[in-house]
C-alpha positions, 0 to 999 in steps of 0.5 A: 560522457562517462556512465556516472555522468550519464546516470546523474544527467538522467537522474536529474532529468527524471526528478524534474520531469516527474514533479507535475505527475501527482496521482492522488492529488489530481484524483481528489474529489471536491469537498462536499460530494460525499456528504451530499450523497449521504444526505440523498441516500438517507432521504431515500433518493440516492443519486450517483455523485457528480464528479468532474476532474480536470485532466492536468497539463502534463503532456510535455512531462510525459514526452520528457519521461519517454525521452529519458526511458529511451536513453537508458541502458537496461543492462545497467542496474541503475539505468534499469531503475531509471528506465522502469521509473520513467516509464511508470511516471509516464504511464501515470501521466497518461492515466491522469490525462484519461480521467473519466474514460475507460482508458483511465482504467486500462492505465491504472491496471498497467500500474497497479494490476488487477485483483483477479490476476492469477499468480502463475506459480500459485494458481490463486488470485488476490480475490481468492486471498481476500475471500479467504480472509473474509470467510475466516473472519466472518464468524468472528464479527460480533463475537462478544470476546472480540470487542472492536477498539473504541474510536475516541481520539480526535484528529487534533489529539492524534496529530499531536501524538503522531508529531511527537513520535515522528520527531523522535524517530526522524532525529535528523529531519523535520516531518510536519503533521497537518490536518486536511479534510480532503483526503479519503484515508485517515492519514497520508504520508510523504517525505516531509509531511503526514496529512491527517483527515481532520474529520476522522475519529481515531482509536488507540489501535488506529494510532499504532497502525498509522504510525507503523504504516504511514510514518515508519514505512512511507515517510521513512523510505522516501526520506531514505531515498532522498538521501541517496547522493548517486540516485536521487530518484530513489526518493520519488515514490514512483507509482510502480513502487506502490505495490511493494510499499503498501505490502511492507506497510501492511506487513508492518501492522502485522509484525507490530501487532497493530492490525485488528480484525476490522482493518484486515477485513477492510483491506480484503473488502476493498480487493473484492470491491475493485473486482466488482467495479471492473465487472461493472458495479457502480458507486451505489453498488459499492457503497451498499457492498461496504455497508452490508459488510458492517462499515458505517455510512461514512466509511462506506462512502469513503471506501467507495469513493477511493475506487472511483477516483477516476472521475466517473462513478460507473461504467467500469472507470476504476482506480485499481490501487486498492487491490495492491494492499493485500497483494503487496502484503502477500508478495512482500511476506513471501519475498522476505520468507524466501530471503531468509530461506536463501540466507539473504537478509540483506534484502530487507535493508535494501527495501527500506533504502528508498522507494523500491520494488522487490525486483529493484532490491535484487537488481540494485543489490550489487550497488548497495554492496559496493557502497555506491548506494547508501544503506537506510538511515531510518528503519523501524525496529521490526525490520532492523533487528534481523535476528527476530525477523529471521526467526519469525519468517522461518517459523512462518515458512514452516507453519504453512506446511500445516494443513488446517483442513485436516485439523479440528479443535477436539484434535487437541484432546485426541492428541493428549490421549495419544501422547499418554498411550505412547508413554505406556510400557 
């Protein structure tokens, strides 16, 4: 068997074996649980939600994925990708089979990481980053000069607007936009459909955020991956790619100027909440934490529910995925800065050619250069114009050298006076 034949065989087997491992669908809470909790809380008799999630019957799929991984030659970049992807789906499967137990958390950490894990070369954690963003923005909350966007767009109207935008962007594919009351986020994207939470109300800024994040990153990368003829598993969206995917998507919000103060704080608060849950906080603790931070009752329930999607609402059974949004942002932004510094703008293209990690973008680069892997068909404007992106990343790399601890507002007046002194004869 030639190497190409082996890759095709492993790739096909991987696509088939991963079909039944659907993390977010499996972990969805039954309808009405959050509303019931809010009714009790408002009546002064808050009770922990009662949630039962049935483990899926996927042992055969896990066994098949393990067998695929064993056959992969990790010295070959394509087979290394298949090895990592098969292992990621197998671990996700094991996580789903352990819902409601502490082993669920162990597997979740193995896939998504911990928010308090130290960046070895930087000496900081994701929790440190979250606290920094919260400390910087705490005083801005309530500032009369910073008005939050008004949520005045219904889910139906938003879905119609979003459909028109995706039809224009995905010119060679059909992407549906559907209303769904079961999802915890305001929108959730796949390759062929984007689900919108039917009971959510959207602001004009929400519209731009979700278009840049869900459609132009998540849907685009998965569609691009599905168009790969030699490595179809690039279109799978393996759990191991979540950190990079969410990092690109939140960066897209920043680059397109569609993120706002509330959104940035929400991402940071979730990181702190995951750490709290790992330390033993229960559902009510996290609901109170989000509410005290300024979120509405309804959004506080949604935020707490996201972290306890593991089938238990106390005892350290935690779904750690929400920690990856901020960590992924920090990592992807740094990766792109270094890529520009090292004259490797081609790596930006690689990140959009499917569902990849940053490591995949590097390891698979020879296959992109040879044409064995295709460039992305769909790539948002901010990432396709490398001239502008390079300029922004070059400036970003420089501005981090400014020590803000040594600067204060009145320094602007002092500098003006100093410049005048320099001009004197």
